[in-house]
N, C-alpha and C positions, 0 to 999 in steps of 0.2 A: 419323475420329479415329484416330491411330496406336495400335496395340495395345501394351499393356504386359504384361510378363511377371510368376513363380509364376509344424479346426473342431472344434469341440468335439464328441466322439462321445457324445452323451447317450444315444441309442438307435440301433439299426441303421436303423430306418425313418424316424423323425421328422426326422432330420438330413438335409436336402435335399442338402447338400454331401458326403454319403457317396458317393464316386464312384470309378470306376476309369477311367483313360485308358490305352489300349493303342495305341501307334504301330505302324503296319504299313507295310512297304515301305522306301523309301530312307531314308538316315540323316537327311536334312533333310526330315522328314515333314510332312504336312499339319498346319497349326497353326490351331486354332480355340478360341474360348472359348464354352462352352455354359452358359447360366444357365437355371434354371427356378424358377418361383414359383407357389405355390398361391393362388387367389382364389376368391371365392364370388359367384355371381349368384343372384337369387331362385330357390330350389329346386334349384340345380345347382352343385356345385364344378367348377372347371376349373383346368388348369395352363397357364401361359404358358411356352413354350420359346423362349429367345432365342439366336440364332446370330451369332457374329462371326468372320469369316474373315480371316486374315492373308494379304494378297494375294501376298506374296513366296514363300509356301509352296506356291503352286499353279502349274501349267503354263499358260502363256498362249498363245492362238492368234492369229496375225495376221489382221487384217481388211483389206478392200479399201481403206479410207481411212487405212491406216498406223497404226491403233490396234490394241489387243489386248483379248481377252476371255478370262476364265477362268470355269470353272463347277464346281459341286460337286453330285454326286448324293447325296441324303439318303434313308435309310430309317429310320423311327422306329417302334418298337413299345412298347406298354405291356402287360405280361403279368402274369397272376395265376397263379402256378404254371405249368402247361402250357397255360393258356388265354390267347390273345391277345385283349385287351379293346379296344385301339385300334391301328390300323395306318395309316401314311401313307408315301407315296413321292413325291418331287418333286425338281426340279433348280433350284438357285439360280445365277443368272448374275451376274458382276461387271459394273459399269458399263464401257462402252468407254472406253479411255484409252491414252495412249502409255506410261504407267508402271503398275506393279503397284499397284492400289488395294485397300484393305481394304473389305469390304462386310458387310452384316448383314441379318437378317430375323427375324421373330417369328411363331410359330404358337400357336394356342390349341386345347386339347383338353379336352372335357368328360369327367369321370371320376366314377363313383359312389364312395362311401366304400369303402375297402379298401386292402390292401397290394400294391404293384406293383413290378416292375422295369422301369425305362425304359431302353431300349437304342437308341442312335443310331449308325448306320454312315454315315460320310461318305467319299465316294470322289471323288478328282480326276477329273472327266469326261474329261480329256485325258491322263491317265496312270493307268491302272487300278490299278497296284500302290501308288499313293500314297493310303493310307487312314488313317482315324482311327476308332477304336471307343470310344464313351463309354457307360458304364453307371452307373446310380444307383438306389438303393432309394428308394421314394417311398410315403409313407403319406398317404392322404386321409381326414380324420376331422373333418368339419364337423358340428356338432350344433346343433339349433334351440333348445336349452334353456339355453345358456350363451353368455357373451361370446366372440367369436371374433376373431382377427386374421389378416390375410393374411401371407404372407412379406414380408420387407423387400426392396424394390428399391433397390439402390445405383445411382445414375445418374451418367453423365458430364455430362449437361446436362438441363435441363427448361425447356420453353417453352410458351406458350399456343398451342394448335393453330389453324391457319388453315383447314386442310381435314382431313377424317377420313382416317386412314391406319392401317397395321398397328401403329404404335407409339403410337396415340392412346388415352388412357384418361381419362375424365371431363373432356374438353376440354383435355387437356394432351398434348403430344408428349414422350415419355419416351425418352431415349437411354441404354440400359442400359450400365453400366460394365463393359468387358471385364476378365476375370480378377480382379475385385474389387480392383483396384490403382489407387491414386491416385499419379500420378507427380509429378515435380518442378514441373511447371507448373500443377498443380491446387491451387487455393486454397480451394475450397469442396467440402463433402460434401453432395450432394443426395440426398434420400430421398423415395420414394413408398411409401405404406403404406395399408391399409384396416382399419377396425374395424367389425365386424358386430354387429347386434342390440343396440346400445347403447340404442335406444329402448325395448326390452322389458326388458332386464336392468338398466339403470341408470336410465333415464327422467328424467335430470336432467343438467345440465352436468357434465363430467368432465375430468380432466387426463390429458394424454399427456406422458410424460417421455422424453427422449432422453439416454442415458448412454453416453459413450465411455470404454472402459477400455484402457489399454496392457497388453499381455500380455508379461510378461517371465519366461518359464519358468512355474513354478507361481504366481508372484506376479502380482497384478493391481493396477493403479493407475488410479483414476478421474481423467481429465484434462479432461473436458468434460461439462457437464450443462445441459440446457435443458428448459423446460416450456411446454406449450401448452394453452390452454383450448379444449374442443370441445363443441359442442351435440349432443345425442343424435339419432340417426337410424338407419334400417335399415342403411345403408351410409355410413360416415363416411370420406371420403378425407382422408388426412393427408399434407401436403406440408411438408417442412422443409429448409432450407439452413443448414449449419453451417460456420463459418469454421475452416479447418484450416491456415492460413498458418504458424502457429508450432507445428504438430504435428510432432515429430521423426520421423525414419525409424523404422519398426518395425511390429510386428503389433498389431492393435487389434480390439476387439469392440464393436459397437454394439448396445445393448439398448433396445428401445422398450417402455415400461411404460404400462399403462392403470390409472389409479387413480380412485377415487370422490372425492367432495368432502371426505371425511375422510382422504384420502391413503392409503386402504387399497388394497393392490395386488390387482387383479382378474385381470390377464393380462399376459404379456410375450412378446416375440419377440427373437431375436438373429440377428446376421449378422456374420461376421468380414471384415476387409479389411486390406490392406497399404498402407503409406504410405512413399514415398521422397521425402525432403526434404533433399538434400545441402547446399544453400546454408545452410539453417538449422542443420544439423548442424555446418557449418564455423564458424558464428558462436558456437555453444556451445563448440566446441573451442578457439577463440581465448581464451575466458575461463578455461579450465582451467589454462593454464600461462603464467606471466609471463616476460618477457625475462630476468630475473635467473636464474630456474631453468633456462631453456634454455641460457643462456650458460655455465653451469657443468656442462653435461651432455655426454655423448658425441656428441650430434648437432650440437653447435655448429659444428664445423669440416667437416662433411660438404658436399661439393659436389653439384651437381644430378645427376650421373651416379650417385653412390653412393646418394643418397637414392632415386632411381627404382629402382635395383636392389634396395635393401632393402625398399621398399614392395611391389614386385612379388613378392618372395620370401615375404612374410608373408600374401599373399592366401589361401592355403589355410587359414589359421588364423582369418580374419576372419569375424565374423557377417555374414550376407548384407546387412544394412542398411548396413554400413560399406564394402562393396565399391564402391558408386557414389560414396561420399564420397572414397575414395582415388583412384578414377579421375578424378574432377573435379579434385582437387588436381594430379594429374599432367598432365592436359590443359591446365591454365592455368598450369603451372610456378610454382605458389605455394610457394616454398621454405620460407617461414616456417611455413605450414600443414603442410607435409610434415614438418618437424622436430618441430613440436608433436605431430602425430599419432604419429610414430614413438616419441617419448619417452613419450607417454601410454600407448601400447600396451605397451611393455616395462616401464614402471613398475608396471603392473597385474600383470605376470608376476613381477616381483621388485622389491618396494618399496625394499629396502635397496640393491641393486646391479643396476639395470636394464641397465647395460652388460654385465655378466657373462651375463645371460640372452640378450641380443642376440648377443653373440659366440659363444656355444655354438650357438645356432640357426643363425646365418649360416655357421658351419663346415659344418654338415650341408647347408644350402641350396646352398652353392657346390659341394659334392661332387655333389649331385643335378643341378645345372645342367650339370656336365661329363658325368655319366653318361647323361643323357637329352637331350643337345643334338641337335636335329634339323636345325639350320642355318637354321630359319625364326624361332625365338624362343628365349628362355632355356629351359633344360632343365626348370626348375621350373614353367614355363607349359604344358608338355605335359601330357596326361592322366595319364601314368604318374608324372611328376614331382610333379604336384598331389596325386595319391593318396598317394605316398610321404611327402610332407611333412605331409599331413593326418592320415594314419593310422599312419605309421611304416613300418619295413621289414617286408615280408610274411614270414610264416613259411615259405612255400614258393612257388616259381615253376615252372610247367610251360611250356616253350617248344616251339612247333612251327613250323618254317620250311619244311617240304617236304611238307606233307600235301596229297594230291590234292584239287582243287576248292575249296581254301581258301587265302586269303592268309596270310602269317605271323601267328601269334597267340600270346598269352601268357595264362595263367590264374594270378592271384595269390591266395594263400590266407592268411587271417588266423585264428588261433585265437581271438582276442578283439578286439573293437572297443569301446573304452571310451565313445566319444562316443555310441553308440547302444545300449550294453549288449547287444551281440550276440556270439554265439560261432559259430565255423566259417562264415565268410563268404568270398565270392569276388568277384573282379573279372576280367572278360574284356576284354582289349585286342586290337585287330587292326589290320593295316596294309593297307587295301584299295588304296591308291595305290602301294604298294611303293616309296615315295620316302623317302629320307633317314631311315629308321628312325623315322618319325613314327607311333606307334601311337595309336589312338583308342579311348576307352572304349566298348565295345559293350554291356555288361550288367554289373549287379552286384545282389546281394541285400542290400546294405547300405541301410538306411533313408535316404532322402533322395538317394541316388545314382541314376544312370540305370538304370531297370529295364525291360528289354526281353524279355518272355516269348518273343518270336520270334527271339531272337539266333542260334539255330542256323540258321534259314532264311536269315538275312542273311549269316552267315559262309559258308554253303555255297550261296550264291545261284547259282553257276555250275553247280550240279547240281540243277536244278529237278525232274528226274524222280524224285529220291529224297526230295522234300519230302512232308510230310503232305498227304493229300487234302483236308483241311479248311483252305482258304487263309485264312479269316478267323480261326478259333480255333486252328488247328493250331500247334504249337510245335516239333515234333521232326523230325529227319532220320533215315532208316533207318540202323541200325547196320551197319557193315562195317569191314574193316581200315583203310580210308582215311578213316573218319569217327570220330575219337576224341575230339572236343571234349566231348561230353556226358559220356563216361566219365571224362575228365580233370577235368571240373568236379565230378562226384560223388565221385570217389575221394579228392581231396585236402582 
């Protein structure tokens, strides 16, 4: 299944998705989705770790039969302070194929109750500098005197098992959902979950409720609810499939609640996911603006070229859920949909005079297009143009074009970024190809932007003798007169 790209911080440990990804090596780094879920078997908690590797992010080796194979070396540790509780090392191979295939695996590790840090280092077996480091805090806290729930497994598919395999649980083959992301072709949300000790704690039939909330900033809206009757047992497997055909694009939270026969809440678990549903979003969009409104607006006489230019120019301002909607409209040349979207967008910015808001923005966008034109795409589609339109003009720019062992680079400084409520933030752009002034975003400390702790190593990759001795965790390059990037980053 093709991968799709992307939680509530209740506590540092109990939130399984409290994680850090650190890309190491080349710009197009190893891409993997790691999921982990806590379960309980009689007398022993354990964690399931699911791996999903994006085949195109790995180096492939040719085989004698004209096929290719890629491989990933994995080292996983569970530590409690300075003590390593569990350790494993293995290599995962992709299937042989003429094209790059995605592949997956699942491992199970028994863990006693306690607080742990799980660390997974994944290395492309055919290109050692292509690495990905994954860290997560993990708390195991299963008690025998209260009702317990496993973590929620969001699934791409679920089928009755024909033979026992690594993905089999209670007679079912579970295909874990990569990245907790349901794409445009997904019409069902499949769930696997377990409830423990209901025979001792409840000892009678009970209800399991499934609640989906749409997350819109601090606001939450319940959009789907289902209930299921369950019989008490030591382990109660809970399987549910929910229709999400008409679920709009956005961020959601699934909550599974266990209630007694009097509807009293006994326990609950949550898991967040993303939904992309551009076709449904377009249907909703059509209903928002009628032809009479559109005919009297500034978009009525726009041709295809002007519409495309205007929609591409506002992409830095769009919420992520709308980016695919706009791309879909452009791909299928749906001029009416493009006009409706453009009018709706600027009407939200200025209800009284949307044309005025549009004109003022496009004046800036055209200037950005000219300033950052690389010859390959519009200037506002480049990384620097995107950042300029999204966050405004930087308060300061440091340019370096002749520094030894480094390609040309720029460091942009912002005193304030209102979108993230941050002060004194930076963007580092560089031009590794030296072609057409096309600078790439290398690192930023703005929340939500590309954060690369090893940006200095990548910038000065032609001077490996001056890199930190710690290849995995190291971030710095030794100071000297020809290595000024770190000082420029800190000074401005």
